[in-house]
N, C-alpha and C positions, 0 to 999 in steps of 0.2 A: 513249783511253788510259782504260782502268779506274781508278776511283778505288779508292784503298787503304783497307783497313778502319781504321779508328781505333784507336788504343791502347784506348781506353775500351771499344769493343766488344769486343776480344781479352779485356780483364780481366774484362768483364761475363760472357762465356761460361763462363770458368773459375770464377768466384764461383759462378755460377748453379748449376753441376753438381754443387756440394757443399752446397746450401741449400734442399733440397726434403723436404717433409714431406707425408705422407698424410692427407688429410682423411676422417676417419671417416664424416662425414655424408654428404658427394658421391661419395666414392670417387674423387675427383680428386687427383692429386698437385699439392701447392701450393707454391710458391715463397716463401720468407721475404721480409719487408719490406725486408731489407737487400739481398736480391739484386734485387728489384723496382727498388729506387732506383738500383742499380749499372747498370741498362740492360736488363732485360727487356722494358720498355715502350718500347724505341727506335722501333718501329714506330708505336705509338699516339702518341708524342710528335711524329713526323714527319708523321702526319696532322692532329693538333692544330695543329701550326704552319702547316700548310697551309690549314686552314680559318679560322684567324685572320687570316692574310694575304690571303685572297680580296679582290678588288676590292669596293668599297662596293656597286656595281651589282649584283653576284651576291648579296651578303648580302641586299639589299634584294628581290630576286627571291624568295629562298627565303622570306622572311618573308611575301610576299605569296601565295606558293603554301600555306603551312600554314594563313594565315588563310582563304583561298578553300575550302581543304578542310575547314574547321570544327574544326581541331586547336587547341585553346586551350593556354594556358600553365599551368604550375604556379604556384600562389600562395604567396607568403611564403616560408617557410623549410621548405616542405614537399618540396624536391627530394631531401634525404638520405634520408628515410625511403622515399620513392617509388622510388629508385634501390637502396635495401637490400633492399627486398621483390621488385623485379625481379630483382635478383643472386639471391638466394635460390632463386627460382623456375628461373632460368636453370641454376645449379648441379646442381638436383635434376633438370630435364629432360636436362641433357647430361651425366649421369654415366655414365663409361665409353665416352664416344663418341670421345674422342681430342682433341674440342674443349677448349682451354684458356680459362678464364673470369678475367680479370683486373679489378682495381677500382683506379681511380685518382681520388681525390677522389669526385666525383658522377659520374664517367663509367665506363662498363664497356665492356671490349674483348673480344670473342671471335677466337681465333686459331685458324684451320682449317688445318692441314698439307697441302699439296697431295697428298701420296701418299694420303690418305683421300678427297680432293675430287675430283679430275681423275686421269686417265689421263696417263702420261708425255708432256708437251709437248701434252697434249690442253685443249681450251677448254669440252668439254661435261662437265657433272656426271657423275660415277659414280652409277649408279641407286641403288647401295646406301647413298648419302649422302642420299637423299632424306628419310628418316625422321628424319635429324638436323635437317634444315633446317626439316622439318614441325614439329619441336619448338621450335625458333627463332622461326618464324612464329607459333606459338600464343602464346608468352610476349609477342612483339611488338606483336602484336593486343589483348593483354590491358592492356600498358602503351604506350598509343599517344602519350603526351607525350614522346615522345623523337625526336630526329634519328637517321638510321640511315646511317652512313658507310661503306661498302663499299669496301676497299681492295685491290688485288692487288699482290703483291709476288714479285720473281724473284730468283733467285741471279746471279750474273754471268756465267755460262757462256751464250756467244751473244751477238749484237750488241746495242748499246743500244737500236736501233729494234726489233728482234725482242722483245727483253724488255720493253720498254713496251707494244706491242701485245698481247703475250700477256697481261700483268698487267691490263690494261684488259678485255680479252676475259674473262678470268676472273672478275673481279670484278661485271661486267655479266651472267655466267651466274648468280652467287649472288643479285645483286639481282633479276633477271628471275624467278627462282625464287619468292624470298619474296613480290613482287609479285602472281604467280599464285596464291598463299596469301592473297590480300587485304591483304596490308601495304599501306597507303597510299602510291602513288608519290611523293606530296607530300614525304614524309618522308626520301627517299633523296638521298644525295651518292653518285656512283660515280666512283672516283679509281684509275687506274693509276699506280702508283709505280716500275714497273720494278724495277731493281736497287738504287734510290737508298737505301733505308732497311733495310740488312742488320741481322738481330739476332745473325748467327752469323759465322765466319771463313769467307769463301768459298775458302779455300786448303784445306781439309778437306771430305770429304763429309758429315760430320755436320754443320759449319757450312752448307753449301749447302743441305742438307735442310730446316734450320731457317727460311732465307731464303725458300725456295719456300712459300708461304702466302697465305692470303686472310684478311684481318681485317674484323671488323663492329664499330664503334664507335658506342656508344651516348650521346648527350648530351642531359640533360634539356633540354625546353624550358620556360624561364623566362619572367617579365615583361620581364625584361633582354633576353634573346635575341630577343624578339618585336619 
């Protein structure tokens, strides 16, 4: 049985639709802090929860991979400024691309709607999206002291098993492309979330469209996380 969308998500979608502004610097439609707090970061929150609750052995393995790859940690209180400058560069590079850039504390989340990233039910990247991911890779390579978590998400149409595999395959397609652009593979975590983390109402086409997406979450690598 499909899980019902929570009342919080439904309220959030209604709130978000009336709380957007236009950023004259980046050309991106921005959502107010109130709307963000109401739930536009639901997908990012689900991924953060997943990362936090991983097994200790998985966390230790990731730390070893980063150390072996020669990726150091940010020192002291420099994470905020580091992510500020990275966010500004991403907003500039992704202006008009259809990719949404969100900021939550020291974490950055990029939301890529599937209609611009993949063909319907497809797992291979649209060639027209290569330039966008080239821009993402350029910034990721410049700011290499981040963990890059790529998560795939679907709507609730289709079986749980189909949606899980589709979301995983799409996340892998994005991660593989970025790795082909010299983004260090040790930084990656790839997750298929299936239909478990909706940000829209699956009962409407607009909501289902919001739910079909790939997100890239960037977490600063700090001394505490090493």
